[in-house]
C-alpha positions, -999 to +999 in steps of 0.1 A: +887-550+471+889-578+496+897-613+483+867-636+482+866-674+480+832-688+470+821-724+473+787-738+463+772-767+483+752-795+466+728-781+440+693-795+440+662-789+419+630-780+438+601-789+415+576-771+438+592-737+431+608-746+397+642-735+408+677-747+415+688-742+452+721-744+471+740-730+500+769-707+490+798-702+514+819-671+510+852-664+528+862-628+529+891-614+550+890-646+571+853-643+579+830-671+567+794-663+555+768-687+541+739-676+519+710-697+506+706-690+469+681-701+443+677-697+405+643-701+389+650-721+357+636-752+340+651-785+351+667-788+316+687-757+320+724-759+310+747-768+339+772-740+331+744-714+331+730-726+364+763-726+381+773-691+368+740-676+379+740-692+414+776-679+419+765-644+407+735-644+430+756-654+460+782-627+452+753-601+448+738-611+482+772-608+499+782-575+483+748-558+487+747-563+524+709-567+521+706-605+519+673-618+532+692-645+551+729-647+560+748-669+584+781-657+598+802-685+611+820-680+644+857-677+643+877-708+654+892-707+689+926-690+690+938-702+723+935-740+717+909-763+730+897-767+766+907-800+782+870-807+789+862-802+752+892-822+739+879-856+753 
């Protein structure tokens, strides 16, 4: 099983949809992926519950391979920077 590192961005509440939303970033085997995740819940939901469920939804999206939206970050350059880009 590959080692995963999951980080949640700022969590906000969307009153229009009645859900908590965030952007989850997962690093797996050196590759970086970002998934938008949401959790329908009342604004008064317990913080621990919201964070656990958002993490679980992000991991499910990553592991299923069927996420509706996924961003794969490009790998950083391995040969150094170009002189034109360093300025």
